[in-house]
N, C-alpha and C positions, 0 to 999 in steps of 0.2 A: 504494500499499500504506500502510496505517496504522501498521505497525511493520516492524521489520527482522527477518530470519530469522537465527538463530544459525548460526555456523560449527559443524559437527558435531565430535565427538571425533576426534582424529587430525589435525585441521586448525586453521589459524590465519589471521588477517588482521592484518597488523602495521600497517596504515595507521591513523592516528589520527582518521579520520572527516572530514578535510578534503576529500579528493577523491572526489566521487560516482562517478567512472568505476571506482574499485576497490571499489565496494560495490553494483554493480547486477547481479550474477550470481553463481550459486553457484560458478563456476569462480574466483572471487576469493578463496575460501577455499582456501588451499594446504596440501598434505600436509606434515607435518614431514619434515625432512631426516634422514639417517642419524644415529644416536646420539641422537635426541630423540623425545619422545612428548607427547601431550596428552590428558588424560582428562577435560577439562571443555569445556562449550560456550562460545562466544563468546570464545575465546582470542586474544590478540594476540601471544603467543609460545608456543613449545613448551618443555617441560621437558627438561633434560639427563638422560641415563642417567648413573648414578654411576660412580666408579672401580671397576674390576673387572668392569665390564659393557660390553656393546655392543649396537647394533641396526643391522643391515647394510642394510636396505631404505632406499634414498635417495629417499624421496618418491614411490614408485611406488604403494603401496597404503595408504591411510589406516587401514585396519583393522590394519595391522602397527605402528600408531603411537598406538593409542588406550588404552593401559594401561601402567602402570609395569612390569608383568610382561612386556612385549614386549622390555624390555632384559634380554638374556641374559648369565649369568655366563660368563666366559672358560673355556674347557675346559682339560684338563691340558696342561702345558707351555706355557701362554700367560698373559699378564697385560695389564692396561690400567691405566695410572696417570693418565689424563686423563679429564675429563668429556666427554660428548657424543661418544663414539667410535662409529665404524662398523665397527670390527674390533678384534681383539686382536693383541698382538705376541708372537711366539715367544720363548721363553727363548733366550739365547745359547748358543753351543757350550760344552759342559761343564756346563751348568746345567739344572735341571729343576724343575718345580712339580707335585708329585704330586696335589694336590687335584683331584678329578674334577668340578670346576665347580659345586660345591655352595655354597660360601662366597665371595661376591663380595669380602670383606675379605682373602681369601688371594690375590687376583689383581690 
């Protein structure tokens, strides 16, 4: 081949180009893990979902990781204060969060 083929959106290849064995097949492009997405071609890393958001799919379907909108806002009664989360955390006993999952800054 005269040129390389890009890893598609939702996928990445973190190898720095030193090892040919991890650049010789489309399966070398890995799907982003839970809490991460990639919306560009030829990515070496995936982007993190922001705080207040999550992305549950753990590298199963690259189409679930190909846009920032794949990161969902936590629902009522839940929050997430970390980047790249695969789930949200429920509010503790006696506490609540009434936002219906519309504003990630509230979660």
